[in-house]
N, C-alpha and C positions, 0 to 999 in steps of 0.2 A: 508674654503669654502667647499661646498658640492653640489652635483647635486640637481636640483629641486625635490620637492615632490609635488604631487597633493594636499597634505594637507597644502601646503604653500599658497593656494588660498586666504584665509581670510587675511593673512598678506600682500600679494601683493596688494589686494584691499585697504588695509590701506595705502599703499604707494601712490596709485592713489588718495586717498582722501586728501593727504597732498600736492599734486602737485600744482605748481603755475598755476593759471587759464589760463595763456598764453600758457601752454603746449598743445601739440597736443592731448595727451591722458589724459583726465580727466573724472571724473564721471559726467554724464550729468544730466539734470533736472529730468529724469525718473529713476535715480539711476543705470544707466548702465555705465560700465559693473557691473553686480552683481557677487557674488562669483562663481556661476555656469559658467558665461561667462569667468571669470578669469581661472577657472579650465580647461575649454576647450582650452583656449589660452596656458596654461602651457602644456597641453597634446600635442598640435600642436608643441610647441617649442621642447619638448622632442623627438618627431618624426623627426623633422627637424634636430636636433642635431645628431641623429643616422645616418642620411643621409649625413650631411655636415662635421661632426666632430667638429663643433663649438658649444659652449654651453654658456648658462647663468647659473651661479652658485649662490646658496644662500650664503650670508655672515652671519655667526653667531658669537656672542661674544665668546671670548676664555674662559671667566670665567663661563658662565652658558649655553652656546649654544643657546642663544636667537636669533631668526631671526631679523636682522637689515637692510637687504637690499639684493642687488644682484650685480654681476659684471660678465661680460663675453664678448665674441666675437660673432658677428653675421654679416650676410651679410648686413642687414639694407640698408644704402645708398651707400654701398661700394661693394666689390666682395669677393668671397670665397678666392681668392689668397691674397687680401689685405683687410682683414675684418675691421669692425668698432668695437671699444671698447665702451661698454656702462656700466654704473653703476648708482645706485640709492640707497640712504639710507634714513631711517626715519630721520626726522629733529633732534630728540634728539641724534642721532648717528653721526651727521655731525660735522666736526671740530676736530675729534679725530684721524684722520689718517687712518681710516678703508678703505676708497675708494682708497687712495694712495697705501696702502699695498696690497689690493686685485688686483688693476690694475697692479702693478708691478709683482705680482705673475703670473697673467694671461698672460701678455706680455712676461715674461721670458719663460713660457712654450710654447707659440706660436712661439717665435723666434727659439726654439729648433726644430720646425717642418720645418724650412727652409723658413718660410715666410719672405719677405723682407721689407714690409712696412705695417703700420696700419693707420686707419683713426678714427676720432671722429667728429661728428657734434654737435655743441653747440650753443644754442640760445645766442645772444649777451648780454643778461641781466644776464646770469647764471655765475656769478663771481666765485662761489665755484667750479664749474666744470673746469673753466679755470685754477684755482689754482692747482687742481689735475693734469690736463694734463701738466702743466708746470713742476711740480715736477717729472713727469715720462718721460720727454724728448720730449713732443709734441711741435710743433711750428705751427704758422698760415700759411696755405698753400697759402693764398691770394684769395681763392675762397669764395664767400659769396652768399648764396641764400637769396634773399630779400623777406620778408613777413611783410607787414605793420601792420598786425593784431597780430601776435604772436612774432614778433621780428626776425631779421635776423638770419640765421644759418651760423655760421662760420665753415669752414672746417679746421680741425687741422690734422696734419700728424706727424708721428714719432713713436717711434724711429726706424730708419732704422737698418737693420741687422748689418751693418758695424759700427754702433755707440754703444757706451757703454750704457747700461740701467742704469739710475741714481739710486742711492740707498738713501733712506730716512728712518730714523727710525720712528716708530709710536709713537705719543705722549702719 
């Protein structure tokens, strides 16, 4: 993993193009966001990261350094003290363990900062994300935000500082 680069804008837009249409952030009928919009968003994220210490990092393949997605911590629906973990991969990179490996590394580093708990919000239909969260020690908090159009958001929590971070090898 590495910090965002503004040159990642085209690849990030490619991720948006692959998203399930039920997602909140998709490319609209006018083609927005375009690459310039994404670049501005990345710039804003870099500035926020400098302020909060939380970051989204690009995930690259180990073999050729090809951008395949991102993983990181953000305030999102949570707080600075108990941030939300987020990750997204291109479809062709899913199912290979990259999200699990990246999320484990991110949480391990975050636990070293003294944070006690983490959150993730996942649409009820996003089975792959639930699998990743299960592998890294997250459990259902019991909170659900209902959305009949996009699917309910399930609040997952974990791992707590006093719990061991699960280890899984990458396939």
